[in-house]
N, C-alpha and C positions, 0 to 999 in steps of 0.2 A: 353813704347810698350805693356806692357800686360793689361794696359786700353784699348787701341785701339782694342787689340783683342776681348776683353769681351765686348765691345759696338759695334762692327760690328754686322749685322744681319748674323744670321748661315748661312744661305743660300750663302750668300755673300763669307763667311769664308770658307764654304765647297768648293765652286768654285774656290776661288783662291788658295785652297791645291789641287786640281783636276789638275789644270792647273799648278801649280806648280810639280806635281810629275810629270805629260806628258811630261814636258821638260827637269826635271833631268833624267828620265830612256831613253829619246832620247839619250840627250849629253853622258852619261856611256855607253851607247849598240854602237851607230853608232859614236860614238866619239872613241873606240877601233878600227871599224875596217878602218875609215879615218886615223888613225894613220898609219896602213899597208899601205896605200897607199903615206903617207907622208914618209916613210922609203926605199919604194921599189925603188926610184931611186940610191941607194946605195947599191945594190945588184945587182949580175948578172941575166940574164934571167931564170935558173934554181931554183934561190932560189924563185924568183918571180913566179914561177909556185906551190912553196909551200906555198907560202903567198894567191896567188890565192884560192888555194884548202882550205884553211884555212876557209877562208870567205865566199866560195859557198854556204853552207847551212843555213847560219844565215843572210848576210847581207841585204834581203828584208824584212825580220820579223824585223831587227832592226828599219829602216827605216819606218815602218808603222806606228810607234811613233810619229814621225814628222806629219804626215796627220791625228793620231787622237787629238792630241794636237792642230795644226791648228785650225782644225774643232770645237775643245772645246771652243779654243778661241772666235772664230767668233759667236759661239752661246751665250757662257755665258759674254763677254764682248765687244759687239760688236761696241759699239764708240771706244773702244782701239783699237778692230782690223782694224777697218776704217783707225784711224787716224796712227796708225803703220806703216801698209802696204803702204800708202801713203809715207809718210817719206822714208820707206827703200825699197820701189820697184826696185830700181838697184841693191842692192846686194841679194834683196832676189830672184830676176829673175836670175841671176847669179848662184844663189847656187843651185837653181829648175834645170837650166839646165845643170850645172856640176853633180847634182845629178843623172840623166839620162842617162846624158853620161858614166858617173862612170859604173853605174849598167850595161848597156850596156858591157862596157869592162870587167867587171866581167864574165860575162856570157857567153862571146864569144872570150875569149882571146885565144883559141886553133884554132881558124880560120887565125889568123893574128896575133902573139905573139907580135909582135915588135910596130905593129900599136895602139894595146887597150893598150899594155902595158903603152905608151905614154898618151894615154886618160885617164888610171886610174889612172897616175901620176898626171896628170894635172887636172882632177874632183878633187882629192882628194885635193889638194892645193887649188884650187877655193871654195870648199865647207869650208873647215876649215878657211879661210881668211875671207871668206865673214859672217860667223857664229861669227867670232870674234869681225868684224868690227859692224856688227848689234846688237850684245850685248854691244859694249863699246858706238853707238850712245843712244841704250835706256836707259843706266845708266845715259849717259851725260846729256839726256834730249833732248825731243822731242817738237818743236815749234808747239803750237796748240792754239786755242781758246776755248775750252773745246769741240767743235763739229767737227772741223776738222783742218788738216794738214795746217799750215801759214807757212813753209819753202820753202825752196830749193830744187831743186833735189839733190844737193849734199851739204846738210846739215847735213848729216850722216857721213861725212868725214873729220875728226879730227885727229890730234896727237892721243889726248885718244883714240880713235875708232881705229887709227892704231897699237896703243900700245896692245891693246885688242885683234886684229886680230895675232899679234905675239906671245901673250900669252899664247889664246886659242889653236893656231897652234903647240907648241911648247906640251903644255899639252896633245893635241891628240897624238902626236908623242910619247911620254912616255907609254902612254895608249897602242898606237902598240907596243912598243919594250916590255911592259910586255907580249902583247899576244902572242908574239913571243918565248918568254921563256916558256909560258905555253905550246902553241898548236906545236912548232916546235921543231926539233932536232939536234943534231950535229952541224955544225958550223953556221947556222943560229941563234939558240938558243944561242951559246957561244954570237955571234955577238948581239944580241937583249940585252943578262944581259948587256953586257959592254956599251950601248948607253942608257939604261935605268937607268943605274949609273949616267950617265953625265946629261942625260936630267932631272931625279929628280931634281938636284942641280939648273938646269937652271932654271925649273918650280917654285922652291920655292921661288928662285929672283925675278924671275918676278912677282908672287903671292903678295911679302912681296911687291913690288913698286905698285902696282895694287891698295892695299889694303891703301898706303899712299896718292895715287893720287886720288883715290875716294873722301877719308876723306876732301882733298880740292875743290871739286866741288860743293858740298851744304853742308850748315851748319846740316840739318837733316842728312845727311852721318855721318858726323862728330860726332854727338851725338849719334846715334844710334851704330855707330863700337866702341865707347868709355865706352858704358855701359857694361861693363867688367861682369854682374850678365848674360850676355845673348850673348856677343862676348866670354867671356872668355873659356866658354867651346868649343866652335867651332875652338879657337885657339889651344886649346889642343890638340884637336881631331885632326887636322892638323898639329903638331908637331909630336904627337905619329903616325899617319901614315906615314909621312915622315922618321922619325927615324925606323919604322918598314920596311918601303919598301926597305931601304938601307940592314940595318940587314937579310932583307929574300932572298936581291938578293946576298951578300955576302955569304950567308950560300946555296945559289945554291937551294932554292926553286924553286917548280914548277909554282904553282898556287897563292901562298901569294904575290908576289909582284903586281899582277893584282889586288888583293883582297886591297892591301894598297893604290894603285894608284887610285884604285876605293875611295877608302875612303877619300883620299885627295881630291878629286874632290867634294865629296857630303859636306864635310866641307865647301871647298870655295863656292860652290852654296849657302849654307846656310848664309853664312855671306854676299852673296848679296842680298839674299832675306831681311838678318837683315836690311841692308843699306837703302834698297828703299822702305820698308816695312810704313805705307799703301797704295803706290801709284802704281798703276800699269802701268801709263806713268809718270815717273816721270821728274820733280818735281813737278807737278802740279794738274793731275788727279787721284783721288783717286780713289779705288776698288769699293767703293759703288755709285760714280758717274757713271761709266763705267758700271755697272753691267746691266745684262737684267732683265726683270719683272721677279718676282718671279715666276709666272708658267713656265717658258720660263728654269727657272736655275732650276726648280725641273724635268721638263722633260730630260733636258740635264745631269744631275747627274744620273737620273736613267739610261740613256742608257751609260753613261761613265762608271758606277759602273757595267756596265752587259760586255762592251766590253774590259775594262782593263783586267779582269780576264782571259777571252778567251785570247786575246797578250799573255799574262803574261804565261800561259799554253803554249802558241803555240811555243813562243821562248825558253822556258825552255825544252820542247820536242826537239826541234832541237838542241839545245846545249847538250842533253843528249845522241840522237841517234847517234849523229856524234862527241860524244867524245873522248879523247885520241889524241895521237900524229900524226901529220901529217910527215910520213919519207919521206925523200930524193927520197929514193928507188921508193917509191909510186909514188913521183909524176912523176919521170923521166918515169915510165913506164904508167902512165897516159898521158904523151905527145905524148909516142910512140905510142900509142892505138889508140889516137885522130888523129895523122899525118896518120896511116893506115888507119882509116876510111876514112878518105876525099881521098885517094886513092881507 
């Protein structure tokens, strides 16, 4: 593993790090507000209004990372982009359509709460399941000849990809529950804490099953995940994060449960990268084979290095300005005001 890293051209390694960073930031940010939509069907309209208000200032900034990362992949690894999106056209199309519908539902909920709640919930479920299936198909392997996709339109659909879809959806729900603990009050926060405890255990079980199944897919995966000098620290971080999550939930902490859940996600993401490295399209296309020319990599890394701090600043500013609890009374007043405005 270390030898593969040291032997890789620095520009290609930096490009891979930039791409992985963009994916991780998107997953932990947008995964959290997707989790709110996954939990929304189990709450009454008034509680959904609290949920909606907590997302209004941040949801669009979170999704910016998806656009930034997709653009980076297209420029930095064009061969992989072409093969990947040819193979995953259907789930990616579903995901993008659901993201559009979901964003519209968040912004215009006050116009018709019942309709837009249904669109918000349906969009959140479709995005989460699509992303999980996409991740599973990528890990399992994309059929290609090194230049183009050679599989069928449903090649991405398999028991493993469906397992990944369920696992990621449950993980997102965990993040959403921890978000409710942090940002909401009253019965909704209490309910979120109770759900987070349950979802933490389910997520851990699904994650353990995912690791075991992944090791059966390819010999490289098994060897990498059994290299304890690399996987051991990640496993320790994941176990400590899980323990910390349960302890902080029981101690009724506010932000710490979300921090622990995000740490668990980061450790799982690190384990996934450890398994597939140095492939960008496992198990056959290396990062070096799919990389753009050095001049393009330099230009795009400069652009990425420029836009990332700006986007991070925008995200941070939004979280800071709209920090604090979303009160049930405030949500009720907001709903009433919107009704009066329409009249």
